[in-house]
C-alpha positions in Angstrom: 19.7 13.9 -42.3 16.1 12.9 -43.0 13.7 11.4 -40.4 14.2 7.8 -41.6 18.0 8.1 -41.1 17.4 9.6 -37.7 15.2 6.8 -36.7 17.7 4.2 -37.9 20.5 6.0 -35.9 18.3 5.9 -32.8 17.5 2.2 -33.3 21.2 1.4 -33.7 22.0 3.3 -30.6 19.2 1.4 -28.7 20.6 -1.9 -30.0 24.0 -1.0 -28.8 22.7 -0.4 -25.3 21.5 -3.9 -25.0 18.1 -5.4 -24.1 18.6 -5.0 -20.4 18.9 -1.2 -20.7 16.1 -0.9 -23.2 13.8 -2.9 -21.0 14.6 -0.7 -18.0 13.8 2.4 -20.1 10.5 0.8 -21.2 9.4 0.0 -17.6 10.5 3.4 -16.3 8.5 5.3 -19.0 5.1 6.2 -17.6 3.8 6.7 -21.1 3.4 3.0 -21.6 0.9 2.6 -18.7 -2.3 3.7 -20.5 -1.4 1.8 -23.8 -3.5 -1.1 -24.9 -2.0 -4.5 -24.2 -1.1 -5.4 -27.7 0.9 -2.2 -28.1 2.6 -2.6 -24.7 3.6 -6.2 -25.5 5.0 -5.1 -28.9 7.1 -2.4 -27.4 8.2 -4.6 -24.5 9.2 -7.3 -27.0 11.1 -4.8 -29.0 12.9 -3.6 -25.9 13.9 -7.2 -25.2 15.1 -7.8 -28.8 12.2 -10.1 -29.7 9.8 -10.0 -32.6 6.8 -11.9 -34.0 5.2 -12.1 -30.5 1.5 -13.2 -30.0 -0.5 -13.4 -26.8 -3.0 -16.2 -26.5 -5.7 -16.3 -23.9 -7.6 -19.4 -22.6 -11.3 -19.4 -23.0 -13.7 -19.9 -20.0 -14.0 -23.6 -20.5 -10.2 -24.0 -21.1 -10.6 -25.8 -24.4 -8.8 -23.4 -26.7 -6.3 -20.5 -26.8 -7.3 -17.5 -28.8 -4.9 -14.8 -30.1 -5.5 -11.4 -28.5 -5.2 -9.7 -31.8 -7.0 -12.5 -33.7 -4.3 -12.5 -36.3 -3.0 -16.0 -35.4 -5.0 -19.3 -35.5 -6.7 -20.6 -32.4 -4.7 -23.3 -30.6 -6.5 -26.4 -29.1 -5.4 -26.9 -25.5 -5.6 -30.7 -25.6 -3.7 -31.4 -28.8 -1.3 -28.5 -29.6 2.2 -27.7 -28.5 0.8 -24.4 -27.2 -1.8 -26.3 -25.2 0.9 -28.5 -23.7 2.7 -25.4 -22.4 -0.6 -24.3 -20.9 -1.5 -27.7 -19.4 1.9 -28.2 -17.8 2.8 -24.6 -17.1 6.2 -25.2 -18.7 7.9 -23.7 -21.8 7.7 -25.7 -25.1 9.4 -25.3 -28.4 8.0 -26.0 -31.9 10.3 -26.2 -34.9 9.5 -24.2 -38.0 11.1 -24.0 -41.4 12.4 -20.6 -40.7 13.3 -21.0 -37.0 11.4 -22.1 -33.9 8.4 -21.0 -32.0 8.9 -20.7 -28.2 5.7 -21.2 -26.2 5.7 -19.6 -22.7 2.9 -20.1 -20.2 1.3 -16.9 -19.0 0.8 -17.3 -15.2 -0.4 -14.9 -12.6 0.8 -16.5 -9.3 -0.7 -20.0 -9.9 -3.5 -19.0 -12.3 -3.1 -20.0 -15.9 -4.1 -17.1 -18.2 -2.9 -18.4 -21.5 0.4 -18.7 -23.4 2.8 -16.4 -25.3 4.4 -17.4 -28.6 7.7 -16.0 -29.7 9.1 -16.8 -33.1 12.9 -16.7 -33.3 15.7 -17.9 -35.7 17.0 -20.2 -33.0 16.2 -21.2 -29.4 19.5 -20.2 -27.7 19.8 -19.5 -24.0 19.5 -15.7 -24.1 16.4 -15.9 -26.4 14.7 -18.4 -24.0 15.5 -16.1 -21.1 14.0 -13.0 -22.8 10.9 -14.9 -23.8 10.4 -16.0 -20.2 10.9 -12.5 -19.0 8.4 -11.2 -21.5 5.8 -13.8 -20.5 6.1 -12.7 -16.9 5.6 -9.1 -17.8 2.6 -9.9 -20.0 0.9 -11.9 -17.3 1.2 -8.9 -14.9 -0.1 -6.6 -17.6 -3.1 -8.9 -18.4 -3.9 -9.2 -14.7 -3.8 -5.4 -14.2 -6.0 -4.6 -17.2 -8.5 -7.5 -17.5 -10.9 -6.2 -14.8 -11.8 -3.2 -17.0 -10.9 -4.3 -20.5 -13.7 -6.1 -22.4 -11.2 -7.2 -25.0 -10.0 -9.9 -22.6 -13.6 -11.0 -21.8 -14.5 -11.3 -25.5 -11.4 -13.4 -26.3 -12.2 -15.7 -23.4 -15.7 -16.5 -24.6 -16.9 -18.7 -27.5 -20.6 -18.1 -26.9 -22.9 -15.4 -25.6 -23.5 -15.2 -21.8 -27.0 -15.2 -20.4 -28.0 -12.6 -17.8 -27.8 -14.8 -14.7 -24.4 -16.1 -15.6 -23.2 -12.5 -16.4 -24.4 -11.4 -12.9 -22.7 -14.2 -11.1 -19.4 -14.2 -13.0 -19.0 -10.5 -12.1 -18.8 -11.6 -8.5 -16.4 -14.5 -8.9 -12.7 -14.3 -7.9 -9.9 -15.6 -10.2 -10.3 -19.3 -11.2 -7.1 -20.3 -9.4 -5.3 -18.8 -6.4 -2.5 -20.1 -4.2 0.9 -19.9 -2.5 3.8 -22.4 -2.5 1.9 -24.4 0.1 -1.7 -24.4 -1.2 -3.7 -24.2 -4.4 -7.4 -23.5 -4.7 -8.9 -23.9 -8.1 -12.5 -24.1 -9.4 -14.7 -24.7 -12.4 -18.4 -24.1 -13.2 -20.7 -25.5 -15.9 -22.7 -24.8 -17.9 -20.2 -22.0 -18.3 -22.5 -19.6 -20.2 -25.8 -20.4 -18.4 -25.0 -20.9 -14.7 -27.9 -19.9 -12.5 -27.3 -20.3 -8.8 -23.9 -21.9 -8.3 -20.8 -19.9 -7.3 -17.4 -20.3 -5.6 -15.2 -18.1 -3.6 -11.6 -18.3 -2.3 -9.2 -15.8 -0.8 -5.9 -15.8 1.1 -5.0 -14.0 4.3 -1.6 -14.1 6.1 -1.8 -17.8 7.1 -5.3 -18.9 6.0 -7.1 -20.0 2.8 -10.8 -19.2 2.8 -12.9 -21.1 0.4 -16.6 -21.6 -0.3 -19.0 -23.2 -2.7 -22.6 -22.0 -2.8 -25.8 -23.3 -4.5 -29.0 -21.3 -4.5 -32.4 -22.9 -5.2 -33.6 -22.7 -8.7 -31.8 -21.9 -11.9 -32.7 -18.3 -12.9 -31.8 -14.7 -12.3 -33.3 -14.9 -8.7 -31.1 -17.8 -8.0 -28.0 -15.8 -9.1 -29.1 -12.9 -7.0 -29.5 -15.1 -4.0 -26.0 -16.5 -4.4 -24.6 -13.0 -5.0 -26.1 -11.7 -1.7 -24.9 -14.7 0.3 -21.5 -14.4 -1.2 -21.3 -10.6 -0.5 -22.5 -11.2 3.1 -19.8 -13.9 3.7 -17.1 -11.7 2.3 -18.2 -8.7 4.4 -17.9 -10.8 7.6 -14.7 -12.5 6.5 -13.0 -9.2 6.0 -13.6 -8.3 9.6 -11.9 -11.6 10.9 -15.3 -13.0 11.8 -15.6 -16.7 12.6 -17.1 -19.3 10.2 -20.3 -19.3 12.2 -20.5 -15.5 12.0 -20.1 -15.7 8.2 -23.1 -18.0 8.0 -25.1 -15.8 10.4 -24.3 -12.8 8.2 -25.6 -14.6 5.2 -28.7 -15.8 7.0 -29.6 -12.3 8.1 -29.0 -10.9 4.6 -31.1 -13.4 2.9 -33.9 -13.4 5.4 -34.0 -9.6 5.3 -33.8 -9.0 1.5 -34.8 -12.3 -0.1 -37.0 -14.0 2.5 -38.4 -16.7 0.3 -35.1 -17.9 -1.1 -32.2 -19.8 0.4 -28.8 -21.1 -0.4 -26.8 -24.3 0.5 -23.1 -24.1 0.8 -19.9 -25.3 2.3 -17.6 -22.7 3.9 -14.0 -23.7 4.7 -10.9 -22.4 6.3 -7.5 -24.0 6.0 -4.8 -23.0 8.4 -1.7 -23.1 6.1 1.1 -23.8 8.6 -0.7 -26.7 10.3 -3.1 -28.1 7.6 -6.1 -27.9 10.0 -9.2 -27.6 7.9 -12.4 -26.2 9.5 -15.8 -26.2 7.7 -19.5 -25.5 8.0 -22.0 -27.4 5.9 -25.2 -25.7 5.3 -27.5 -28.3 3.6 -24.8 -29.1 1.0 -23.3 -32.4 -0.3 -20.2 -33.3 1.8 -16.8 -32.6 0.4 -14.6 -35.4 -0.9 -11.0 -36.2 0.2 -8.4 -37.5 -2.2 -5.3 -38.8 -0.3 -2.3 -40.4 -2.1 -4.3 -40.7 -5.3 -7.3 -42.5 -3.7 -10.8 -41.4 -2.6 -11.2 -41.7 1.2 -14.9 -42.6 1.4 -17.1 -40.6 3.8 -14.1 -38.6 5.2 -16.2 -35.5 5.4 -19.6 -37.0 6.0 -21.2 -35.1 8.9 -24.7 -34.1 9.7 -25.5 -31.1 7.6 -27.1 -27.9 9.0 -30.0 -26.0 7.5 -29.3 -24.0 4.3 -28.4 -20.3 4.6 -31.4 -18.0 4.6 -33.5 -20.5 6.6 -35.2 -18.9 9.6 -33.7 -20.0 12.9 -37.2 -20.9 14.2 -37.2 -24.0 11.9 -34.5 -25.6 14.0 -33.3 -25.2 17.6 -30.0 -27.0 16.9 -27.0 -24.5 16.5 -24.8 -24.8 13.4 -21.6 -26.8 13.8 -18.0 -26.2 12.8 -16.2 -29.4 11.8 -12.5 -29.9 11.7 -10.0 -32.3 10.0 -6.3 -32.5 10.0 -5.0 -32.7 6.4 -1.9 -34.5 5.3 0.7 -33.1 2.9 -0.6 -33.6 -0.7 -4.3 -34.0 0.3 -6.9 -32.7 -2.2 -10.3 -31.6 -0.9 -13.1 -31.3 -3.5 -16.1 -29.2 -2.6 -18.9 -29.7 -5.2 -22.6 -29.0 -5.8 -25.2 -31.7 -6.3 -25.2 -30.9 -10.0 -22.1 -33.0 -10.2 -23.2 -36.1 -8.3 -26.8 -36.1 -9.4 -26.0 -35.5 -13.1 -27.1 -38.3 -15.5 -25.4 -39.9 -18.4 -26.9 -40.1 -21.9 -28.6 -43.4 -21.0 -30.3 -41.9 -17.9 -28.1 -43.5 -15.3 -26.9 -41.2 -12.5 -23.2 -40.4 -12.8 -22.5 -40.6 -9.0 -19.3 -40.2 -7.0 -17.6 -43.1 -8.7 -17.2 -41.2 -12.0 -15.9 -38.1 -10.1 -13.4 -40.2 -8.1 -12.2 -42.1 -11.3 -11.2 -38.8 -13.0 -9.6 -37.1 -10.0 -7.9 -40.0 -8.2 -5.3 -42.4 -9.4 -1.5 -42.7 -9.6 -1.3 -40.5 -12.7 -2.8 -37.6 -10.9 -0.2 -37.4 -8.1 2.2 -35.4 -10.2 -0.4 -33.4 -12.2 -1.1 -29.8 -11.4 -4.3 -29.3 -9.5 -5.8 -26.9 -12.0 -5.1 -29.4 -14.8 -6.7 -32.3 -12.9 -9.8 -30.2 -12.4 -9.9 -29.1 -16.1 -9.7 -32.7 -17.2 -12.3 -33.7 -14.7 -14.9 -31.2 -15.8 -14.4 -32.1 -19.5 -14.8 -35.8 -18.7 -18.0 -34.9 -16.8 -19.4 -33.0 -19.8 -18.4 -35.7 -22.2 -20.4 -38.2 -20.1 -23.5 -36.0 -19.6 -23.6 -34.3 -22.9 -23.6 -30.5 -23.5 -26.9 -29.8 -21.8 -27.1 -30.0 -18.0 -30.2 -30.0 -15.8 -28.4 -28.2 -13.0 -25.3 -26.2 -12.4 -22.2 -28.2 -11.7 -19.4 -26.7 -9.7 -16.2 -28.1 -8.2 -13.6 -26.3 -6.1 -10.4 -28.2 -5.3 -8.0 -27.3 -2.5 -4.6 -28.9 -2.5 -2.4 -28.6 0.6 1.4 -28.9 0.0 3.2 -27.5 3.0 6.7 -26.2 2.3 8.5 -28.8 4.5 6.9 -31.5 2.4 8.2 -30.1 -0.8 11.9 -29.8 0.2 
């Protein structure tokens, strides 16, 4: 018996064992762990009895989906079937002359990574189930490898990144995090030239921690200021420090290492079981509250404290922690002044009204928070044009307690 016949016999034996057993063998084999993602996906697909599989990743600005292996055409997120799967986080099917393409969203928790395409002769139940299982495995593989694989970074970029933006993006967490009761999602523009804006969010046992920071200026020093403030806040947060202690840690770090620079920001904590939101405002625009699809004007308007990094001798008034009880379904938007002070092409200031128009309304009540924010930032850029005078950052927190979803 020659090698080809031996391989055919082994393939037939594998087929006889069924996709469940073949997948178990694949997952139990440590040899697949160091493989590149494309090879791992191909072998995993074969184990599931699937073929003609392509991984597509969303770009930074969430406008297009690019094939990981560049062999398939780019998919537009706003107009394609693949984009519909990404936008809604649901499977979609696209008929072809020789069968059907199954589009499966690639989701890590609540973060949208991209989509998976599977070409099959027909979309029967077992095929749909296997495609769904493959998408779940791919999402986990992408998440485990993207921190050190530049391939993912390259596929997610359509332009070159400047130095300040490269510095800050290295510090940023995933764009979207969440649990069944809360979602926190953020966007930053200009995506490839951000200078001093940044966001942060993290989860502990019963709390969502979130922050938006904005350093003075728009250069590498601005990015360094934000990075130091962000690291100081994280250092304190990870020792269960209070909100005021977080700000004090950032104050001391900036005054010690960057004494001539400072940073505005809003630092929040949401207690997930109760919906109690606490926040500190350090010289920053107040957050916005969207409730039942409407903007609640001045809901977060309080007297702001001094920016982080400002010497305490400039003010004898201690910083304040503010609190608000959220209702189920509330959305809180924390933004930088680059959003509200941006100007339209005719020179008019965009203002809060434009922001509220795109994020509030009956049509947004059933829309996923990350998709609402994606639409919002694209509408913002359409109104201002491609060149911004300042960084524009928005972080949205949506609280949906479990009891309200049952």
